Backbone as JSON Lines, residues from 0, in Angstrom:
{"i":0,"aa":"M","n":[32.56,77.24,-38.91],"ca":[31.88,75.99,-39.17],"c":[31.28,75.71,-40.35]}
{"i":1,"aa":"P","n":[31.25,74.77,-41.65],"ca":[29.84,74.81,-42.17],"c":[28.7,74.58,-41.61]}
{"i":2,"aa":"R","n":[27.81,74.97,-42.58],"ca":[26.21,74.68,-42.0],"c":[25.79,74.41,-43.83]}
{"i":3,"aa":"L","n":[24.24,73.76,-42.96],"ca":[23.1,73.69,-44.66],"c":[22.78,74.98,-44.05]}
{"i":4,"aa":"R","n":[22.4,75.82,-45.52],"ca":[22.0,76.93,-45.86],"c":[20.78,76.47,-46.1]}
{"i":5,"aa":"Q","n":[20.4,75.93,-47.17],"ca":[19.47,75.32,-48.25],"c":[19.27,73.79,-49.01]}
{"i":6,"aa":"A","n":[18.34,73.65,-48.48],"ca":[17.94,71.96,-49.32],"c":[16.82,72.32,-49.96]}
{"i":7,"aa":"V","n":[17.27,71.37,-51.11],"ca":[16.38,71.37,-52.39],"c":[16.01,70.35,-53.0]}
{"i":8,"aa":"L","n":[14.58,70.53,-53.59],"ca":[13.8,69.57,-53.5],"c":[13.3,69.36,-55.32]}
{"i":9,"aa":"A","n":[12.94,68.35,-55.93],"ca":[12.65,68.28,-57.19],"c":[11.51,67.61,-57.59]}
{"i":10,"aa":"A","n":[10.68,68.25,-58.08],"ca":[9.41,68.09,-58.57],"c":[8.53,68.03,-59.83]}
{"i":11,"aa":"R","n":[7.99,67.45,-59.92],"ca":[7.46,67.12,-61.47],"c":[6.79,68.44,-61.63]}
{"i":12,"aa":"D","n":[6.05,68.47,-60.95],"ca":[4.74,69.47,-61.06],"c":[5.14,71.08,-60.12]}
{"i":13,"aa":"L","n":[5.8,71.63,-60.27],"ca":[6.05,72.71,-59.21],"c":[4.97,73.42,-58.81]}
{"i":14,"aa":"E","n":[3.72,73.93,-59.59],"ca":[3.21,75.04,-59.08],"c":[2.54,73.92,-57.93]}
{"i":15,"aa":"Q","n":[2.04,72.91,-58.08],"ca":[1.07,72.14,-57.16],"c":[2.16,71.34,-55.85]}
{"i":16,"aa":"T","n":[3.86,71.68,-56.77],"ca":[4.04,71.19,-54.87],"c":[3.93,72.63,-54.12]}
{"i":17,"aa":"V","n":[4.37,73.64,-54.84],"ca":[4.5,74.89,-54.41],"c":[3.7,75.46,-53.27]}
{"i":18,"aa":"E","n":[2.36,75.39,-54.14],"ca":[0.51,75.52,-53.13],"c":[0.88,74.33,-52.11]}
{"i":19,"aa":"R","n":[1.02,73.08,-52.83],"ca":[0.85,72.23,-51.18],"c":[2.01,72.85,-49.92]}
{"i":20,"aa":"L","n":[3.21,72.97,-50.01],"ca":[3.76,73.29,-49.14],"c":[3.71,74.9,-48.29]}
{"i":21,"aa":"R","n":[3.01,75.8,-49.36],"ca":[2.6,76.7,-48.65],"c":[1.25,76.67,-47.68]}
{"i":22,"aa":"R","n":[0.5,76.0,-48.13],"ca":[-0.78,75.38,-47.53],"c":[-0.43,74.44,-46.3]}
{"i":23,"aa":"D","n":[0.14,73.48,-45.99],"ca":[0.44,72.73,-45.52],"c":[1.33,73.19,-44.32]}
{"i":24,"aa":"L","n":[2.21,74.13,-44.47],"ca":[3.4,74.85,-43.99],"c":[3.32,75.9,-43.54]}
{"i":25,"aa":"S","n":[2.41,76.62,-44.2],"ca":[2.18,78.27,-43.82],"c":[3.62,78.58,-44.14]}
{"i":26,"aa":"L","n":[3.81,78.75,-45.76],"ca":[5.15,79.55,-45.59],"c":[4.67,80.83,-46.77]}
{"i":27,"aa":"G","n":[6.1,81.98,-47.02],"ca":[5.68,82.59,-46.94],"c":[5.96,82.8,-48.82]}
{"i":28,"aa":"E","n":[5.26,83.77,-49.38],"ca":[6.18,83.8,-51.2],"c":[7.37,83.51,-50.86]}
{"i":29,"aa":"P","n":[7.47,82.7,-52.51],"ca":[8.63,82.48,-52.56],"c":[9.39,83.07,-54.07]}
{"i":30,"aa":"Y","n":[10.39,83.11,-53.7],"ca":[11.49,83.73,-54.96],"c":[11.75,83.32,-55.9]}
{"i":31,"aa":"R","n":[11.28,83.16,-57.53],"ca":[11.37,83.0,-58.54],"c":[12.68,83.5,-59.22]}
{"i":32,"aa":"D","n":[13.75,82.44,-58.85],"ca":[14.9,82.99,-59.95],"c":[15.01,82.61,-61.37]}
{"i":33,"aa":"P","n":[15.29,83.34,-62.11],"ca":[15.26,83.62,-63.39],"c":[16.55,82.76,-64.17]}
{"i":34,"aa":"A","n":[17.36,82.92,-63.49],"ca":[19.04,82.44,-63.03],"c":[18.8,80.99,-63.93]}
{"i":35,"aa":"V","n":[17.72,80.54,-63.1],"ca":[17.96,78.81,-63.09],"c":[17.51,78.41,-64.55]}
{"i":36,"aa":"T","n":[16.67,79.09,-65.71],"ca":[16.67,78.78,-66.76],"c":[18.14,77.9,-67.37]}
{"i":37,"aa":"H","n":[19.13,78.84,-66.26],"ca":[20.29,78.19,-67.17],"c":[21.12,76.7,-67.05]}
{"i":38,"aa":"F","n":[19.92,76.34,-65.94],"ca":[19.84,74.55,-65.76],"c":[19.32,73.91,-66.11]}
{"i":39,"aa":"G","n":[17.88,74.76,-67.12],"ca":[16.91,74.29,-67.04],"c":[15.67,74.02,-66.66]}
{"i":40,"aa":"L","n":[15.85,74.75,-65.43],"ca":[14.89,73.62,-64.51],"c":[14.15,76.09,-64.14]}
{"i":41,"aa":"A","n":[13.41,75.22,-63.62],"ca":[12.53,76.54,-62.89],"c":[12.1,76.12,-61.6]}
{"i":42,"aa":"N","n":[12.21,77.04,-60.65],"ca":[11.87,77.22,-59.08],"c":[11.04,78.28,-58.33]}
{"i":43,"aa":"A","n":[10.8,77.44,-57.2],"ca":[10.28,78.48,-55.86],"c":[11.5,78.42,-54.77]}
{"i":44,"aa":"V","n":[12.04,79.38,-54.27],"ca":[13.04,79.42,-53.09],"c":[11.94,80.0,-52.12]}
{"i":45,"aa":"F","n":[11.74,79.42,-50.8],"ca":[10.84,79.85,-49.37],"c":[11.89,80.31,-48.26]}
{"i":46,"aa":"A","n":[11.69,81.52,-47.92],"ca":[12.6,81.99,-46.88],"c":[12.16,81.27,-45.5]}
{"i":47,"aa":"I","n":[12.91,80.63,-45.06],"ca":[12.26,79.95,-43.84],"c":[13.27,80.75,-42.44]}
{"i":48,"aa":"G","n":[13.42,82.16,-41.65],"ca":[14.47,82.3,-40.96],"c":[15.59,82.88,-42.15]}
{"i":49,"aa":"H","n":[17.04,82.27,-41.64],"ca":[18.08,82.57,-42.25],"c":[18.78,81.43,-43.37]}
{"i":50,"aa":"T","n":[17.6,80.25,-43.0],"ca":[17.8,79.69,-43.7],"c":[16.88,79.55,-45.32]}
{"i":51,"aa":"F","n":[16.98,78.08,-45.9],"ca":[16.12,78.47,-47.21],"c":[15.51,77.16,-48.18]}
{"i":52,"aa":"L","n":[14.72,76.85,-48.15],"ca":[13.73,75.66,-48.81],"c":[13.37,76.04,-50.42]}
{"i":53,"aa":"E","n":[13.71,75.05,-51.04],"ca":[13.53,75.54,-52.77],"c":[12.85,73.85,-53.51]}
{"i":54,"aa":"V","n":[12.23,73.98,-54.52],"ca":[11.6,73.39,-55.45],"c":[11.99,73.59,-56.35]}
{"i":55,"aa":"V","n":[12.47,72.62,-57.64],"ca":[13.16,72.89,-58.58],"c":[11.92,71.56,-59.26]}
{"i":56,"aa":"S","n":[12.28,72.04,-60.79],"ca":[11.12,71.58,-61.57],"c":[12.18,71.16,-62.93]}
{"i":57,"aa":"P","n":[11.99,69.91,-63.54],"ca":[12.62,70.39,-65.41],"c":[11.98,70.79,-66.32]}
{"i":58,"aa":"V","n":[12.21,71.68,-67.12],"ca":[11.79,72.34,-67.94],"c":[12.24,72.47,-69.59]}
{"i":59,"aa":"D","n":[13.43,71.87,-69.49],"ca":[14.25,71.72,-70.57],"c":[15.17,70.56,-70.52]}
{"i":60,"aa":"A","n":[15.01,69.3,-70.98],"ca":[15.04,67.94,-70.3],"c":[16.58,67.42,-71.44]}
{"i":61,"aa":"E","n":[16.49,68.68,-72.05],"ca":[18.53,68.31,-72.78],"c":[19.49,69.06,-71.94]}
{"i":62,"aa":"N","n":[19.0,69.69,-70.63],"ca":[20.05,69.87,-69.85],"c":[20.27,69.19,-68.83]}
{"i":63,"aa":"P","n":[21.39,69.26,-68.74],"ca":[22.2,68.13,-67.97],"c":[21.34,68.26,-66.58]}
{"i":64,"aa":"A","n":[21.54,69.35,-66.06],"ca":[21.14,69.81,-64.73],"c":[19.66,69.22,-64.43]}
{"i":65,"aa":"A","n":[18.98,69.69,-65.49],"ca":[17.55,68.8,-65.8],"c":[17.06,67.2,-66.01]}
{"i":66,"aa":"R","n":[18.14,66.87,-66.82],"ca":[18.06,65.48,-67.09],"c":[18.61,64.84,-65.74]}
{"i":67,"aa":"T","n":[19.61,65.48,-64.95],"ca":[19.53,64.58,-63.37],"c":[18.26,64.54,-62.76]}
{"i":68,"aa":"A","n":[17.67,65.87,-62.46],"ca":[16.3,66.15,-61.69],"c":[14.87,64.93,-62.39]}
{"i":69,"aa":"V","n":[15.48,64.69,-63.94],"ca":[14.41,63.86,-64.33],"c":[14.76,62.6,-64.29]}
{"i":70,"aa":"R","n":[15.75,62.26,-64.0],"ca":[16.61,60.6,-63.65],"c":[15.99,60.15,-62.25]}
{"i":71,"aa":"Q","n":[16.82,61.05,-61.49],"ca":[16.19,61.57,-59.95],"c":[14.77,61.06,-59.87]}
{"i":72,"aa":"L","n":[13.73,61.61,-60.49],"ca":[12.38,61.48,-60.28],"c":[11.63,60.39,-60.87]}
{"i":73,"aa":"E","n":[11.79,60.0,-61.74],"ca":[12.08,58.57,-62.56],"c":[12.26,57.95,-61.73]}
{"i":74,"aa":"R","n":[13.75,57.55,-60.84],"ca":[13.98,56.57,-60.25],"c":[13.41,56.44,-58.91]}
{"i":75,"aa":"S","n":[13.19,57.66,-58.3],"ca":[12.3,57.59,-57.28],"c":[10.59,57.3,-57.11]}
{"i":76,"aa":"G","n":[10.14,57.19,-58.83],"ca":[8.77,56.57,-58.88],"c":[7.22,57.49,-58.23]}
{"i":77,"aa":"R","n":[8.53,59.12,-57.94],"ca":[6.89,60.03,-56.98],"c":[7.4,61.19,-57.51]}
{"i":78,"aa":"E","n":[6.1,61.9,-57.0],"ca":[5.56,63.09,-57.65],"c":[6.99,63.96,-56.79]}
{"i":79,"aa":"Q","n":[7.51,63.63,-55.86],"ca":[8.89,64.61,-55.64],"c":[10.28,64.12,-54.99]}
{"i":80,"aa":"C","n":[11.01,64.4,-54.79],"ca":[12.79,63.9,-54.74],"c":[13.29,64.55,-54.4]}
{"i":81,"aa":"G","n":[14.54,64.26,-53.3],"ca":[15.64,65.28,-52.82],"c":[16.35,64.99,-54.18]}
{"i":82,"aa":"Y","n":[17.09,66.32,-54.25],"ca":[18.06,66.58,-54.94],"c":[19.28,67.54,-55.07]}
{"i":83,"aa":"M","n":[19.35,68.53,-54.06],"ca":[20.96,69.33,-53.52],"c":[20.97,69.52,-52.42]}
{"i":84,"aa":"A","n":[21.93,69.76,-51.76],"ca":[22.07,69.89,-50.36],"c":[22.99,71.28,-50.58]}
{"i":85,"aa":"M","n":[23.09,72.3,-50.2],"ca":[23.38,73.88,-50.55],"c":[24.46,74.45,-48.54]}
{"i":86,"aa":"L","n":[25.63,73.86,-48.86],"ca":[26.51,74.22,-47.59],"c":[27.01,75.47,-47.57]}
{"i":87,"aa":"Q","n":[27.16,76.06,-46.69],"ca":[27.46,77.09,-46.49],"c":[29.13,76.93,-45.58]}
{"i":88,"aa":"V","n":[30.07,77.53,-46.44],"ca":[31.97,77.38,-46.17],"c":[31.99,78.25,-45.67]}
{"i":89,"aa":"D","n":[33.11,78.9,-44.87],"ca":[33.88,79.99,-44.76],"c":[35.02,80.02,-45.77]}
{"i":90,"aa":"D","n":[35.6,78.74,-46.07],"ca":[36.91,79.04,-47.06],"c":[36.57,77.62,-48.31]}
{"i":91,"aa":"L","n":[36.07,78.63,-49.4],"ca":[35.73,77.97,-50.53],"c":[37.02,77.48,-51.03]}
{"i":92,"aa":"Q","n":[37.5,78.04,-50.99],"ca":[39.27,77.99,-51.79],"c":[39.63,76.56,-51.49]}
{"i":93,"aa":"G","n":[39.73,76.79,-50.07],"ca":[40.35,75.41,-48.86],"c":[39.66,73.83,-49.64]}
{"i":94,"aa":"A","n":[38.29,74.69,-49.68],"ca":[37.3,72.73,-49.71],"c":[37.39,72.46,-50.91]}
{"i":95,"aa":"R","n":[37.57,73.58,-52.15],"ca":[37.65,73.35,-53.3],"c":[38.46,72.61,-53.9]}
{"i":96,"aa":"E","n":[40.32,72.89,-53.16],"ca":[41.3,71.85,-52.96],"c":[40.6,70.28,-52.39]}
{"i":97,"aa":"R","n":[40.27,70.61,-50.97],"ca":[40.11,69.73,-50.86],"c":[39.63,68.22,-51.46]}
{"i":98,"aa":"A","n":[38.05,68.77,-52.43],"ca":[37.48,68.06,-53.33],"c":[38.36,67.67,-54.37]}
{"i":99,"aa":"R","n":[38.79,67.79,-55.14],"ca":[39.9,68.25,-55.71],"c":[40.84,66.27,-55.62]}
{"i":100,"aa":"A","n":[41.64,66.66,-54.42],"ca":[42.23,65.78,-54.04],"c":[42.09,64.48,-54.01]}
{"i":101,"aa":"A","n":[40.25,64.01,-53.19],"ca":[39.49,63.57,-53.26],"c":[38.86,63.22,-54.5]}
{"i":102,"aa":"G","n":[39.22,63.13,-55.83],"ca":[38.36,63.21,-56.67],"c":[37.35,63.63,-57.16]}
{"i":103,"aa":"V","n":[36.9,64.62,-56.57],"ca":[35.47,65.03,-56.59],"c":[35.79,66.13,-57.88]}
{"i":104,"aa":"R","n":[34.63,65.82,-58.69],"ca":[34.44,66.78,-59.79],"c":[33.47,67.9,-59.81]}
{"i":105,"aa":"E","n":[34.04,69.28,-60.27],"ca":[33.11,70.48,-59.96],"c":[32.02,70.45,-60.85]}
{"i":106,"aa":"V","n":[30.86,70.43,-60.98],"ca":[30.16,70.35,-61.93],"c":[29.26,72.04,-62.7]}
{"i":107,"aa":"F","n":[29.62,72.97,-62.0],"ca":[29.54,73.85,-61.86],"c":[29.55,75.12,-60.82]}
{"i":108,"aa":"E","n":[30.38,76.47,-61.29],"ca":[31.39,77.09,-60.36],"c":[30.27,78.44,-61.29]}
{"i":109,"aa":"V","n":[30.56,79.54,-59.45],"ca":[29.83,80.99,-59.81],"c":[30.83,81.67,-59.18]}
{"i":110,"aa":"E","n":[31.3,82.62,-59.6],"ca":[32.11,84.39,-58.74],"c":[31.71,85.08,-59.36]}
{"i":111,"aa":"L","n":[30.45,85.7,-58.13],"ca":[30.35,87.1,-57.89],"c":[30.25,87.89,-56.91]}
{"i":112,"aa":"D","n":[29.54,89.22,-57.24],"ca":[30.31,90.21,-55.93],"c":[29.86,89.8,-54.47]}
{"i":113,"aa":"D","n":[28.26,89.3,-54.22],"ca":[28.26,88.47,-52.77],"c":[27.97,86.81,-52.87]}
{"i":114,"aa":"M","n":[28.4,86.13,-53.66],"ca":[28.43,84.71,-53.75],"c":[29.23,84.34,-54.45]}
{"i":115,"aa":"S","n":[30.04,83.18,-53.84],"ca":[31.17,82.37,-55.17],"c":[30.78,80.81,-54.44]}
{"i":116,"aa":"E","n":[30.86,80.02,-55.38],"ca":[29.97,78.78,-55.38],"c":[30.53,77.95,-56.54]}
{"i":117,"aa":"V","n":[30.51,76.59,-55.74],"ca":[30.39,75.46,-56.41],"c":[30.2,74.14,-56.6]}
{"i":118,"aa":"H","n":[29.27,73.79,-57.39],"ca":[28.66,72.01,-57.33],"c":[29.43,71.51,-57.46]}
{"i":119,"aa":"L","n":[29.43,70.06,-56.87],"ca":[30.0,69.17,-56.92],"c":[29.07,68.07,-57.18]}
{"i":120,"aa":"H","n":[29.71,67.01,-58.11],"ca":[29.01,65.83,-58.82],"c":[28.88,64.8,-57.82]}
{"i":121,"aa":"P","n":[27.3,64.62,-58.08],"ca":[26.2,63.66,-56.96],"c":[27.46,62.09,-56.81]}
{"i":122,"aa":"G","n":[27.28,62.1,-58.23],"ca":[28.11,60.7,-58.17],"c":[29.53,60.45,-57.26]}
{"i":123,"aa":"D","n":[30.3,61.32,-57.52],"ca":[31.79,61.38,-56.45],"c":[31.03,61.67,-54.67]}
{"i":124,"aa":"M","n":[30.08,62.89,-54.64],"ca":[30.07,63.12,-52.98],"c":[28.96,62.06,-52.49]}
{"i":125,"aa":"R","n":[28.05,61.61,-54.13],"ca":[27.32,60.29,-53.67],"c":[26.12,61.03,-51.81]}
{"i":126,"aa":"G","n":[24.8,60.8,-52.73],"ca":[23.41,60.93,-52.01],"c":[22.69,62.43,-52.58]}
{"i":127,"aa":"A","n":[23.17,62.92,-52.88],"ca":[22.76,64.55,-53.82],"c":[23.97,65.04,-54.43]}
{"i":128,"aa":"I","n":[23.81,66.4,-55.48],"ca":[24.44,67.36,-55.91],"c":[24.27,68.05,-54.17]}
{"i":129,"aa":"V","n":[26.07,68.55,-54.16],"ca":[26.11,69.46,-53.24],"c":[26.84,70.51,-53.75]}
{"i":130,"aa":"S","n":[26.25,71.42,-53.08],"ca":[26.96,73.13,-53.39],"c":[27.57,73.36,-51.98]}
{"i":131,"aa":"L","n":[28.42,74.11,-52.29],"ca":[29.77,74.69,-51.4],"c":[29.83,76.27,-51.75]}
{"i":132,"aa":"S","n":[28.79,76.88,-50.86],"ca":[28.43,78.43,-50.92],"c":[29.49,79.14,-50.42]}
{"i":133,"aa":"M","n":[29.63,80.69,-50.62],"ca":[30.62,81.13,-49.93],"c":[29.8,82.79,-49.54]}
{"i":134,"aa":"P","n":[29.02,83.29,-48.86],"ca":[28.02,83.98,-49.29],"c":[28.9,85.75,-48.73]}
{"i":135,"aa":"E","n":[28.61,86.89,-49.45],"ca":[29.75,87.87,-48.77],"c":[29.17,89.01,-48.6]}
{"i":136,"aa":"P","n":[28.29,89.15,-47.37],"ca":[28.53,89.02,-46.12],"c":[27.76,87.57,-45.83]}
{"i":137,"aa":"S","n":[28.46,87.07,-44.69],"ca":[28.4,85.73,-44.47],"c":[27.04,85.64,-44.53]}
{"i":138,"aa":"D","n":[25.91,86.63,-43.65],"ca":[24.39,86.51,-43.49],"c":[23.2,87.11,-44.06]}
{"i":139,"aa":"S","n":[24.13,87.06,-45.88],"ca":[23.66,87.02,-46.85],"c":[23.09,85.84,-47.04]}
{"i":140,"aa":"W","n":[22.2,86.07,-48.76],"ca":[22.31,84.74,-49.13],"c":[21.02,84.83,-50.59]}
{"i":141,"aa":"R","n":[21.99,85.11,-51.49],"ca":[21.65,85.68,-53.17],"c":[20.76,85.05,-53.31]}
{"i":142,"aa":"W","n":[21.13,83.55,-53.2],"ca":[19.56,82.95,-54.18],"c":[18.19,83.3,-53.25]}
{"i":143,"aa":"G","n":[17.99,83.78,-52.23],"ca":[17.04,83.78,-51.25],"c":[15.97,84.89,-52.24]}
{"i":144,"aa":"G","n":[16.93,85.72,-52.89],"ca":[16.05,86.79,-53.53],"c":[16.17,88.47,-52.92]}
{"i":145,"aa":"P","n":[15.77,89.07,-53.66],"ca":[15.32,90.41,-52.6],"c":[14.41,90.58,-51.79]}
{"i":146,"aa":"G","n":[14.35,90.44,-50.97],"ca":[13.83,90.93,-49.6],"c":[13.41,90.07,-48.73]}
{"i":147,"aa":"W","n":[14.16,88.88,-49.29],"ca":[14.26,87.68,-48.67],"c":[14.05,87.97,-47.38]}
{"i":148,"aa":"R","n":[14.15,88.15,-46.21],"ca":[14.28,88.55,-44.62],"c":[12.68,88.94,-44.21]}
{"i":149,"aa":"E","n":[12.55,89.65,-45.21],"ca":[11.01,90.57,-44.82],"c":[9.66,89.2,-45.45]}
{"i":150,"aa":"R","n":[10.31,88.59,-46.25],"ca":[9.39,87.43,-46.75],"c":[9.82,85.9,-46.1]}
{"i":151,"aa":"A","n":[10.26,85.66,-44.98],"ca":[10.7,84.55,-44.44],"c":[9.39,84.08,-43.1]}
{"i":152,"aa":"A","n":[9.25,82.78,-43.33],"ca":[8.88,81.94,-42.26],"c":[9.17,82.31,-41.03]}
{"i":153,"aa":"P","n":[8.75,82.18,-39.85],"ca":[9.51,82.35,-38.52],"c":[9.78,80.49,-38.32]}
{"i":154,"aa":"G","n":[10.78,80.07,-38.43],"ca":[11.24,78.89,-38.22],"c":[12.86,78.43,-38.44]}
{"i":155,"aa":"R","n":[13.17,77.76,-38.86],"ca":[14.17,77.29,-39.18],"c":[14.78,76.24,-40.35]}
{"i":156,"aa":"L","n":[15.72,75.95,-41.38],"ca":[15.58,74.75,-41.83],"c":[16.56,73.75,-40.83]}
{"i":157,"aa":"V","n":[16.39,72.77,-40.14],"ca":[16.92,71.9,-39.34],"c":[17.79,71.09,-39.4]}
{"i":158,"aa":"G","n":[17.88,70.18,-40.67],"ca":[18.86,69.44,-41.03],"c":[17.95,68.32,-42.5]}
{"i":159,"aa":"I","n":[19.17,67.56,-42.93],"ca":[18.37,66.5,-44.08],"c":[19.04,65.11,-43.5]}
{"i":160,"aa":"V","n":[18.31,64.7,-43.72],"ca":[19.15,62.96,-44.31],"c":[19.34,62.36,-45.32]}
{"i":161,"aa":"I","n":[21.17,62.09,-45.14],"ca":[20.53,61.73,-46.71],"c":[20.88,60.08,-46.25]}
{"i":162,"aa":"A","n":[20.57,59.13,-47.31],"ca":[20.35,57.62,-47.65],"c":[21.29,57.25,-48.85]}
{"i":163,"aa":"I","n":[22.21,56.11,-47.79],"ca":[23.24,56.02,-48.77],"c":[23.26,54.75,-48.0]}
{"i":164,"aa":"A","n":[24.55,53.34,-49.25],"ca":[24.5,52.52,-48.9],"c":[25.76,52.47,-47.35]}
{"i":165,"aa":"D","n":[25.97,53.41,-47.75],"ca":[28.22,53.32,-47.02],"c":[27.5,54.28,-46.38]}
{"i":166,"aa":"P","n":[27.14,54.67,-45.34],"ca":[26.84,55.9,-44.73],"c":[27.78,56.79,-43.71]}
{"i":167,"aa":"D","n":[28.66,55.83,-42.99],"ca":[29.35,56.2,-42.68],"c":[30.88,56.77,-43.67]}
{"i":168,"aa":"A","n":[31.18,56.71,-44.25],"ca":[31.96,56.51,-45.8],"c":[32.0,57.83,-45.94]}
{"i":169,"aa":"V","n":[30.85,57.88,-46.54],"ca":[30.06,59.27,-47.25],"c":[30.4,60.27,-46.03]}
{"i":170,"aa":"S","n":[29.87,60.34,-44.81],"ca":[29.94,60.79,-43.95],"c":[30.75,61.44,-43.95]}
{"i":171,"aa":"R","n":[31.87,60.85,-43.76],"ca":[33.01,60.99,-43.7],"c":[33.69,62.09,-44.86]}
{"i":172,"aa":"R","n":[33.32,61.9,-46.12],"ca":[33.55,62.37,-47.03],"c":[33.18,64.12,-47.02]}
{"i":173,"aa":"W","n":[31.8,64.13,-46.49],"ca":[31.35,65.15,-46.75],"c":[31.99,66.39,-46.09]}
{"i":174,"aa":"V","n":[32.14,65.35,-44.77],"ca":[32.85,66.38,-43.64],"c":[33.72,66.65,-44.05]}
{"i":175,"aa":"A","n":[34.71,65.92,-44.38],"ca":[36.41,66.32,-45.24],"c":[36.6,67.26,-46.06]}
{"i":176,"aa":"I","n":[35.72,66.79,-46.79],"ca":[35.33,68.89,-48.4],"c":[34.98,69.77,-47.28]}
{"i":177,"aa":"A","n":[33.77,69.85,-46.59],"ca":[33.17,71.27,-46.32],"c":[34.25,71.22,-45.61]}
{"i":178,"aa":"G","n":[35.05,70.81,-44.42],"ca":[36.0,71.44,-43.34],"c":[35.4,71.45,-42.27]}
{"i":179,"aa":"G","n":[34.61,70.4,-41.67],"ca":[34.31,70.92,-40.51],"c":[33.04,69.69,-40.29]}
{"i":180,"aa":"H","n":[32.89,69.65,-38.99],"ca":[31.45,68.51,-38.09],"c":[30.32,69.47,-39.1]}
{"i":181,"aa":"L","n":[29.2,68.16,-39.9],"ca":[27.77,69.07,-40.87],"c":[26.89,68.27,-39.51]}
{"i":182,"aa":"A","n":[26.76,69.33,-38.55],"ca":[25.48,68.71,-37.48],"c":[24.13,68.36,-37.99]}
{"i":183,"aa":"D","n":[24.23,69.6,-39.13],"ca":[23.0,69.33,-39.8],"c":[22.74,68.31,-40.43]}
{"i":184,"aa":"C","n":[24.08,67.84,-41.03],"ca":[23.39,66.39,-42.21],"c":[23.86,65.14,-41.73]}
{"i":185,"aa":"S","n":[22.82,64.18,-41.84],"ca":[22.52,63.19,-40.72],"c":[22.46,62.05,-42.29]}
{"i":186,"aa":"F","n":[23.57,61.14,-41.63],"ca":[23.46,59.62,-42.92],"c":[22.69,58.23,-42.56]}
{"i":187,"aa":"V","n":[21.68,57.8,-43.24],"ca":[21.52,56.57,-42.84],"c":[21.65,55.39,-43.85]}
{"i":188,"aa":"G","n":[21.63,54.62,-43.37],"ca":[21.67,53.43,-44.06],"c":[20.83,52.27,-45.22]}
{"i":189,"aa":"D","n":[20.88,52.71,-46.55],"ca":[19.54,52.7,-47.42],"c":[20.79,51.89,-48.86]}
{"i":190,"aa":"E","n":[20.0,50.92,-49.02],"ca":[20.67,49.94,-51.09],"c":[19.79,50.32,-51.33]}
{"i":191,"aa":"H","n":[18.96,50.59,-51.51],"ca":[17.88,50.39,-52.39],"c":[17.33,51.68,-52.93]}
{"i":192,"aa":"S","n":[17.09,52.95,-51.82],"ca":[16.36,54.1,-52.03],"c":[17.36,55.39,-51.92]}
{"i":193,"aa":"P","n":[18.27,55.11,-52.14],"ca":[19.46,56.37,-51.58],"c":[18.87,57.83,-52.53]}
{"i":194,"aa":"G","n":[19.67,58.6,-51.76],"ca":[19.81,59.96,-52.13],"c":[19.31,60.59,-50.49]}
{"i":195,"aa":"L","n":[18.53,61.88,-51.24],"ca":[17.88,62.74,-49.71],"c":[16.84,62.31,-49.49]}
{"i":196,"aa":"A","n":[16.78,62.05,-48.45],"ca":[15.28,61.38,-47.84],"c":[14.11,62.16,-47.34]}
{"i":197,"aa":"E","n":[15.17,63.1,-46.29],"ca":[14.3,63.72,-45.76],"c":[14.89,64.6,-45.95]}
{"i":198,"aa":"I","n":[14.28,66.36,-45.59],"ca":[14.14,67.87,-44.72],"c":[13.46,68.02,-44.33]}
{"i":199,"aa":"Q","n":[14.18,68.71,-42.4],"ca":[13.9,68.75,-41.39],"c":[13.87,69.86,-41.31]}
{"i":200,"aa":"L","n":[12.48,70.51,-40.82],"ca":[12.39,72.53,-40.78],"c":[11.92,72.18,-38.87]}
{"i":201,"aa":"E","n":[11.95,73.71,-38.82],"ca":[11.33,74.29,-37.15],"c":[10.22,75.19,-37.99]}
{"i":202,"aa":"L","n":[9.17,74.89,-37.24],"ca":[8.31,76.61,-37.92],"c":[7.48,76.43,-37.37]}
{"i":203,"aa":"D","n":[7.62,77.99,-37.37],"ca":[6.75,78.72,-35.54],"c":[7.29,78.2,-34.05]}
{"i":204,"aa":"G","n":[8.32,76.76,-34.12],"ca":[7.91,76.17,-33.03],"c":[7.83,74.84,-32.82]}
{"i":205,"aa":"A","n":[7.06,74.46,-34.05],"ca":[7.13,73.06,-34.56],"c":[7.84,72.67,-35.68]}
{"i":206,"aa":"R","n":[7.95,71.15,-35.08],"ca":[9.25,70.31,-35.83],"c":[8.25,69.69,-37.02]}
{"i":207,"aa":"E","n":[8.6,69.83,-38.08],"ca":[8.15,69.66,-39.79],"c":[9.09,68.43,-40.47]}
{"i":208,"aa":"T","n":[8.85,67.55,-40.98],"ca":[9.97,66.8,-42.12],"c":[9.01,66.34,-43.29]}
{"i":209,"aa":"I","n":[9.77,66.93,-43.9],"ca":[9.43,66.46,-45.41],"c":[9.44,65.09,-45.85]}
{"i":210,"aa":"R","n":[9.31,64.2,-45.97],"ca":[10.28,62.78,-46.31],"c":[9.48,62.84,-47.98]}
{"i":211,"aa":"L","n":[10.43,62.06,-48.17],"ca":[11.15,62.02,-49.86],"c":[11.51,61.08,-50.31]}
{"i":212,"aa":"D","n":[11.5,59.7,-49.38],"ca":[11.7,58.34,-49.66],"c":[10.76,57.21,-49.47]}
{"i":213,"aa":"G","n":[9.22,58.0,-49.7],"ca":[8.14,56.99,-49.84],"c":[8.04,56.5,-48.99]}
{"i":214,"aa":"R","n":[8.43,57.13,-47.14],"ca":[8.29,56.68,-46.07],"c":[6.92,57.03,-45.51]}
């Protein structure tokens, strides 16, 4: 079954956001992935159990991915906003075929020894950029960086909330393309502030919510 493996938020000030998350949520040392410069971004990835929370910040506004982050931050009018949902799937090729049949565009693809992945256009998926990821082996996660298990904070990424004008239709699209029920992705109606509205965590037994919609 597909599941949410990593949630991504965009921030105007990467280091300030990282410092606040570490202080408020008692997270461990994040991994800084130099490869995200390909997208015009800088990042920090926190391991939480076997799941992940990533913060990205634009550093090259001419890059299309960074422009998306800039637009989302400007539209939100806040210091941080939702950016991407990364779904782990068992059959990436099947998911890609379902996405193409639904008219959903791919904006990025990568094939590595331990990870196959595509990113789907947020305008087609609606609500967020969606990554379909198939790690090998299935309990690995390249984007967490070397030694992520040792750095992981106790807990897990519980789920996300997507705010969108037509939540039922968008939910059906995500489920159909991912290939199964997404128990950790919720969809709520919102015509005014669409996007990734909440990231829900469980940390050392306590529930925490990162709100990204200004509430």
